[in-house]
C-alpha positions as CSV (number, residue, x, y, z in Angstrom):
1,H,-36.0,104.3,5.8
2,N,-35.9,101.6,8.6
3,G,-32.9,99.6,6.9
4,Y,-34.6,96.9,5.2
5,R,-33.3,95.4,2.3
6,T,-34.4,92.9,-0.4
7,M,-32.9,89.7,-1.8
8,D,-34.0,87.1,-4.2
9,L,-34.8,83.5,-3.3
10,P,-31.6,81.9,-4.1
11,E,-29.7,84.7,-2.3
12,M,-31.7,84.3,0.8
13,L,-31.4,80.4,0.9
14,A,-27.6,80.8,0.8
15,A,-27.5,83.6,3.5
16,M,-29.7,81.5,5.7
17,E,-27.3,78.3,5.2
18,A,-24.2,80.6,5.9
19,G,-26.0,81.7,9.0
20,Q,-26.2,85.4,8.0
21,N,-28.4,87.9,10.1
22,L,-31.6,88.3,7.9
23,S,-33.7,90.1,10.3
24,K,-34.3,93.2,8.2
25,T,-34.1,91.2,4.8
26,V,-37.4,90.4,2.8
27,V,-37.9,88.5,-0.4
28,I,-40.7,90.2,-2.3
29,T,-42.7,88.0,-4.6
30,F,-45.6,88.8,-6.8
31,D,-47.7,85.9,-8.9
32,D,-49.2,85.9,-12.3
33,G,-47.5,88.8,-14.3
34,Y,-50.1,91.5,-13.9
35,Q,-49.4,94.7,-15.8
36,D,-49.9,96.8,-12.5
37,F,-46.5,95.7,-11.4
38,Y,-44.9,97.4,-14.1
39,T,-47.2,100.6,-13.8
40,D,-47.7,100.8,-10.0
41,A,-45.1,98.6,-8.0
42,L,-42.0,99.1,-9.9
43,P,-41.6,103.0,-9.2
44,V,-42.1,102.3,-5.6
45,M,-39.7,99.5,-5.7
46,K,-37.1,101.6,-7.5
47,Q,-37.4,104.4,-5.0
48,C,-36.8,101.9,-2.3
49,G,-33.9,100.3,-3.9
50,F,-35.9,97.0,-3.9
51,T,-36.0,94.1,-6.2
52,A,-38.5,91.4,-6.5
53,T,-39.4,88.2,-8.2
54,I,-42.4,88.0,-10.5
55,F,-43.7,84.2,-11.1
56,L,-45.3,84.1,-14.5
57,A,-48.1,82.1,-15.7
58,T,-46.8,82.1,-19.1
59,N,-49.8,81.7,-21.4
60,R,-51.3,85.0,-19.8
61,I,-47.9,86.8,-21.1
62,Q,-47.9,87.5,-24.8
63,D,-46.2,89.7,-27.5
64,T,-49.1,92.2,-27.3
65,A,-51.1,93.4,-24.2
66,A,-53.4,90.9,-23.0
67,R,-56.5,90.8,-20.7
68,S,-57.7,87.6,-19.0
69,E,-60.2,87.1,-16.3
70,G,-60.7,90.8,-16.1
71,A,-57.0,91.5,-15.5
72,D,-54.1,93.1,-17.8
73,Y,-50.9,91.2,-18.1
74,L,-47.5,92.1,-18.7
75,T,-46.3,91.7,-22.3
76,W,-42.8,90.0,-23.1
77,R,-41.1,93.2,-23.9
78,D,-42.4,94.5,-20.5
79,V,-40.8,91.2,-19.0
80,R,-37.5,92.0,-20.5
81,E,-37.5,95.6,-19.6
82,L,-38.1,94.6,-15.9
83,H,-35.5,91.8,-16.2
84,A,-33.1,94.7,-17.4
85,E,-34.1,96.5,-14.3
86,G,-33.0,93.6,-12.0
87,I,-36.5,92.0,-11.4
88,R,-36.0,88.3,-11.3
89,F,-38.8,86.0,-13.0
90,G,-39.8,82.6,-12.1
91,S,-42.4,79.9,-13.3
92,H,-45.9,79.8,-12.2
93,T,-47.0,77.1,-14.6
94,V,-48.3,77.6,-18.3
95,T,-52.1,77.8,-17.6
96,H,-52.2,78.4,-13.7
97,P,-54.1,75.1,-13.1
98,D,-54.5,73.2,-9.9
99,L,-51.7,70.8,-10.1
100,R,-53.4,68.1,-8.0
101,S,-56.1,67.7,-10.6
102,L,-53.9,67.2,-13.1
103,G,-52.0,63.7,-14.2
104,P,-48.1,63.4,-14.5
105,E,-47.6,64.2,-18.0
106,Q,-50.0,67.4,-17.7
107,I,-47.9,68.4,-14.5
108,D,-44.8,67.7,-16.5
109,Y,-45.9,70.1,-19.3
110,E,-46.9,72.8,-17.0
111,L,-43.5,72.8,-15.3
112,G,-41.4,72.3,-18.0
113,Y,-42.9,74.2,-20.6
114,S,-43.3,77.3,-18.5
115,K,-39.7,77.3,-17.5
116,E,-38.5,76.8,-21.0
117,T,-40.5,79.7,-22.4
118,I,-39.4,82.1,-19.8
119,E,-35.8,80.9,-20.3
120,Q,-36.1,81.5,-24.1
121,K,-37.6,84.8,-23.9
122,L,-35.1,86.1,-21.4
123,G,-32.2,84.2,-22.3
124,A,-31.6,83.7,-18.5
125,S,-32.1,80.5,-16.2
126,V,-35.2,80.0,-14.2
127,K,-34.6,78.4,-10.9
128,S,-37.7,79.4,-8.9
129,F,-41.4,78.2,-9.0
130,S,-44.6,79.4,-7.3
131,Y,-47.3,77.0,-6.6
132,P,-50.6,78.1,-8.0
133,F,-53.8,77.8,-5.7
134,A,-53.7,76.7,-2.2
135,F,-50.7,74.6,-1.4
136,P,-51.7,71.1,-0.3
137,E,-49.2,70.7,2.4
138,G,-51.3,67.9,4.1
139,D,-50.8,65.7,0.9
140,R,-47.3,64.6,1.7
141,D,-47.3,62.2,-1.4
142,F,-48.2,65.0,-3.7
143,T,-45.8,67.1,-2.1
144,R,-42.9,64.5,-2.7
145,Y,-44.1,64.0,-6.3
146,L,-44.0,67.6,-7.0
147,V,-40.6,68.3,-5.4
148,D,-39.0,65.4,-7.5
149,A,-40.8,67.1,-10.7
150,L,-39.4,70.5,-9.8
151,E,-36.0,69.1,-9.3
152,N,-36.2,67.0,-12.5
153,H,-36.7,70.1,-14.6
154,G,-33.9,72.0,-13.0
155,F,-35.6,74.4,-10.4
156,E,-33.7,74.9,-7.2
157,N,-36.5,76.4,-5.0
158,G,-40.2,77.3,-4.8
159,V,-42.7,79.2,-2.7
160,S,-46.3,78.1,-1.6
161,T,-49.3,79.8,-0.4
162,I,-48.3,78.7,3.2
163,L,-48.3,81.7,5.4
164,G,-45.2,82.2,7.4
165,R,-41.6,82.9,7.4
166,A,-38.9,80.9,5.8
167,R,-36.4,79.3,7.9
168,L,-33.3,77.1,7.8
169,G,-34.7,73.5,7.5
170,N,-37.8,74.3,5.4
171,N,-38.3,72.4,2.2
172,C,-36.6,74.7,-0.1
173,F,-39.3,73.8,-2.9
174,C,-42.2,74.6,-0.5
175,L,-41.4,77.8,1.2
176,P,-43.8,79.7,3.2
177,R,-44.6,83.4,2.4
């Protein structure tokens, strides 16, 4: 009712670069792929004419309903239905690990296989990534390594757990939320 609208990450980044007024524009994101997005959030999103991006931890998304760590997760059928409704999907790794605790081969697997799985299940490219756990913004070497790895896998942007507003000049792979 107050004139807000939503965009996905690539649209927002392009609009920022073009100098568009984004004062009443938000990017709505959800991590993990919980079932309650489908049952609770989607009706509200549709009512408002909003869209969102859901970042999936792909080993938690199954062909049949799955429960893990006390939470219910979307199924691949749900994901395909949501995608048809205009919801975007991004990678949140395969197993939702703290990436800093992994070696290069494991990081490569977590990034690449998650992206590949979503692309195969949806038939659409995945360009966005969400970092699981607290983002280690103080660890510049790891941040550089992660950005390189994301670019090598064909990602174009990503969000972190850093609180704040994305601004022109932010690293497009470590955007605050």
